[in-house]
Biopython code that builds the backbone (N, CA, C, O; Angstrom):
import numpy as np
from Bio.PDB.StructureBuilder import StructureBuilder

atoms = [
    (1, "UNK", "N", (3.620, -17.931, -16.124)),
    (1, "UNK", "CA", (2.522, -18.891, -16.633)),
    (1, "UNK", "C", (1.808, -17.138, -16.515)),
    (1, "UNK", "O", (2.340, -16.108, -16.928)),
    (2, "UNK", "N", (0.804, -17.248, -15.990)),
    (2, "UNK", "CA", (-0.068, -16.087, -16.174)),
    (2, "UNK", "C", (0.629, -14.758, -15.098)),
    (2, "UNK", "O", (0.602, -13.542, -15.288)),
    (3, "UNK", "N", (1.195, -15.499, -14.011)),
    (3, "UNK", "CA", (1.971, -14.280, -13.299)),
    (3, "UNK", "C", (3.041, -13.319, -14.392)),
    (3, "UNK", "O", (3.143, -12.104, -14.220)),
    (4, "UNK", "N", (3.621, -13.872, -15.247)),
    (4, "UNK", "CA", (4.599, -13.452, -16.324)),
    (4, "UNK", "C", (3.859, -12.244, -16.505)),
    (4, "UNK", "O", (4.422, -11.198, -16.183)),
    (5, "UNK", "N", (2.718, -12.201, -16.954)),
    (5, "UNK", "CA", (1.896, -11.379, -17.667)),
    (5, "UNK", "C", (1.892, -9.914, -16.869)),
    (5, "UNK", "O", (2.259, -8.788, -17.203)),
    (6, "UNK", "N", (1.351, -10.419, -15.760)),
    (6, "UNK", "CA", (0.848, -9.385, -14.565)),
    (6, "UNK", "C", (2.297, -9.187, -13.732)),
    (6, "UNK", "O", (2.467, -9.314, -12.519)),
    (7, "UNK", "N", (3.069, -8.915, -14.532)),
    (7, "UNK", "CA", (4.581, -8.948, -13.497)),
    (7, "UNK", "C", (4.491, -7.568, -13.144)),
    (7, "UNK", "O", (4.573, -7.425, -11.925)),
    (8, "UNK", "N", (4.331, -6.351, -13.864)),
    (8, "UNK", "CA", (4.036, -4.840, -13.504)),
    (8, "UNK", "C", (3.423, -4.745, -12.411)),
    (8, "UNK", "O", (3.836, -3.987, -11.533)),
    (9, "UNK", "N", (2.151, -5.613, -12.233)),
    (9, "UNK", "CA", (1.127, -5.253, -11.236)),
    (9, "UNK", "C", (1.839, -5.749, -9.934)),
    (9, "UNK", "O", (1.720, -5.147, -8.866)),
    (10, "UNK", "N", (2.625, -6.942, -10.096)),
    (10, "UNK", "CA", (3.620, -7.632, -8.904)),
    (10, "UNK", "C", (3.961, -6.849, -8.407)),
    (10, "UNK", "O", (3.731, -6.585, -7.227)),
    (11, "UNK", "N", (4.712, -6.153, -9.277)),
    (11, "UNK", "CA", (5.608, -5.116, -8.733)),
    (11, "UNK", "C", (5.286, -3.942, -8.021)),
    (11, "UNK", "O", (5.918, -3.527, -7.049)),
    (12, "UNK", "N", (4.206, -3.372, -8.567)),
    (12, "UNK", "CA", (3.733, -2.096, -8.110)),
    (12, "UNK", "C", (2.858, -2.500, -6.764)),
    (12, "UNK", "O", (2.884, -1.720, -5.812)),
    (13, "UNK", "N", (2.085, -3.715, -6.685)),
    (13, "UNK", "CA", (1.382, -4.128, -5.131)),
    (13, "UNK", "C", (2.040, -3.812, -3.981)),
    (13, "UNK", "O", (1.385, -3.622, -2.956)),
    (14, "UNK", "N", (3.552, -3.699, -3.981)),
    (14, "UNK", "CA", (3.985, -3.369, -2.510)),
    (14, "UNK", "C", (4.015, -2.471, -2.211)),
    (14, "UNK", "O", (3.971, -2.218, -1.007)),
    (15, "UNK", "N", (4.109, -1.504, -3.158)),
    (15, "UNK", "CA", (4.115, 0.277, -3.107)),
    (15, "UNK", "C", (2.656, 0.721, -2.568)),
    (15, "UNK", "O", (2.278, 1.574, -1.766)),
    (16, "UNK", "N", (2.178, 0.008, -3.164)),
    (16, "UNK", "CA", (0.324, 0.441, -2.984)),
    (16, "UNK", "C", (-0.219, -0.006, -1.624)),
    (16, "UNK", "O", (-1.157, 0.593, -1.098)),
    (17, "UNK", "N", (0.485, -1.257, -0.953)),
    (17, "UNK", "CA", (-0.044, -1.819, 0.182)),
    (17, "UNK", "C", (1.031, -0.643, 1.189)),
    (17, "UNK", "O", (0.685, -0.438, 2.353)),
    (18, "UNK", "N", (2.017, -0.095, 0.759)),
    (18, "UNK", "CA", (2.901, 0.590, 1.656)),
    (18, "UNK", "C", (2.411, 1.532, 1.908)),
    (18, "UNK", "O", (2.251, 1.863, 3.082)),
    (19, "UNK", "N", (1.922, 2.443, 0.658)),
    (19, "UNK", "CA", (1.131, 3.813, 0.877)),
    (19, "UNK", "C", (0.141, 3.662, 1.750)),
    (19, "UNK", "O", (0.022, 4.324, 2.781)),
    (20, "UNK", "N", (-0.759, 2.606, 1.293)),
    (20, "UNK", "CA", (-1.943, 2.670, 2.353)),
    (20, "UNK", "C", (-1.506, 2.286, 3.499)),
    (20, "UNK", "O", (-2.036, 2.952, 4.388)),
    (21, "UNK", "N", (-0.667, 1.394, 3.954)),
    (21, "UNK", "CA", (-0.225, 1.540, 5.188)),
    (21, "UNK", "C", (0.075, 2.881, 6.294)),
    (21, "UNK", "O", (-0.320, 3.070, 7.445)),
    (22, "UNK", "N", (0.884, 3.632, 5.452)),
    (22, "UNK", "CA", (1.156, 4.943, 5.726)),
    (22, "UNK", "C", (0.087, 6.005, 6.034)),
    (22, "UNK", "O", (0.083, 6.855, 6.925)),
    (23, "UNK", "N", (-0.898, 5.723, 4.993)),
    (23, "UNK", "CA", (-1.843, 6.572, 5.111)),
    (23, "UNK", "C", (-2.866, 6.368, 6.342)),
    (23, "UNK", "O", (-3.395, 7.331, 6.897)),
    (24, "UNK", "N", (-3.096, 5.036, 6.718)),
    (24, "UNK", "CA", (-3.816, 4.608, 7.777)),
    (24, "UNK", "C", (-2.806, 5.041, 9.119)),
    (24, "UNK", "O", (-3.208, 5.762, 10.032)),
    (25, "UNK", "N", (-1.701, 4.575, 9.065)),
    (25, "UNK", "CA", (-1.029, 5.307, 10.386)),
    (25, "UNK", "C", (-1.146, 6.544, 10.581)),
    (25, "UNK", "O", (-1.350, 6.871, 11.750)),
    (26, "UNK", "N", (-1.059, 7.664, 9.519)),
    (26, "UNK", "CA", (-1.091, 8.575, 9.602)),
    (26, "UNK", "C", (-2.603, 9.596, 9.966)),
    (26, "UNK", "O", (-2.836, 10.617, 10.613)),
    (27, "UNK", "N", (-3.244, 8.805, 9.283)),
    (27, "UNK", "CA", (-4.833, 9.130, 9.629)),
    (27, "UNK", "C", (-5.199, 8.788, 11.336)),
    (27, "UNK", "O", (-5.772, 9.553, 12.111)),
    (28, "UNK", "N", (-4.852, 7.868, 11.532)),
    (28, "UNK", "CA", (-5.031, 7.244, 13.167)),
    (28, "UNK", "C", (-4.203, 8.122, 14.228)),
    (28, "UNK", "O", (-4.667, 8.453, 15.319)),
    (29, "UNK", "N", (-3.065, 8.419, 13.822)),
    (29, "UNK", "CA", (-2.403, 9.416, 14.655)),
    (29, "UNK", "C", (-3.016, 10.493, 14.547)),
    (29, "UNK", "O", (-2.905, 11.020, 15.654)),
    (30, "UNK", "N", (-3.704, 11.271, 13.774)),
    (30, "UNK", "CA", (-4.127, 12.423, 13.551)),
    (30, "UNK", "C", (-5.748, 12.469, 14.470)),
    (30, "UNK", "O", (-6.261, 13.351, 15.159)),
    (31, "UNK", "N", (-6.153, 11.220, 14.122)),
    (31, "UNK", "CA", (-7.485, 10.882, 14.938)),
    (31, "UNK", "C", (-7.279, 10.997, 16.319)),
    (31, "UNK", "O", (-7.940, 11.676, 17.105)),
    (32, "UNK", "N", (-6.504, 10.423, 16.509)),
    (32, "UNK", "CA", (-6.010, 9.983, 17.800)),
    (32, "UNK", "C", (-5.185, 10.918, 18.829)),
    (32, "UNK", "O", (-5.150, 10.735, 20.046)),
    (33, "UNK", "N", (-4.763, 11.582, 18.377)),
    (33, "UNK", "CA", (-3.991, 12.964, 18.730)),
    (33, "UNK", "C", (-4.999, 14.035, 19.216)),
    (33, "UNK", "O", (-5.744, 14.593, 18.411)),
    (34, "UNK", "N", (-5.017, 14.318, 20.555)),
    (34, "UNK", "CA", (-5.597, 15.300, 21.053)),
    (34, "UNK", "C", (-5.449, 16.990, 20.474)),
    (34, "UNK", "O", (-6.067, 17.892, 21.039)),
]
sb = StructureBuilder()
sb.init_structure("model")
sb.init_model(0)
sb.init_chain("A")
sb.init_seg("    ")
for serial, (resi, resn, name, xyz) in enumerate(atoms, 1):
    if name == "N":
        sb.init_residue(resn, " ", resi, " ")
    sb.init_atom(name, np.array(xyz, "f"), 0.0, 1.0, " ", f" {name:<3s}", serial, name[0])
structure = sb.get_structure()
């Protein structure tokens, strides 16, 4: 249906979430590491 036209976005979202998660973990490690 509508999702068919947004298929590329649906495939990209997991990568965006993964990148954001990595950035958050790295930022947290840098901030909380003495």
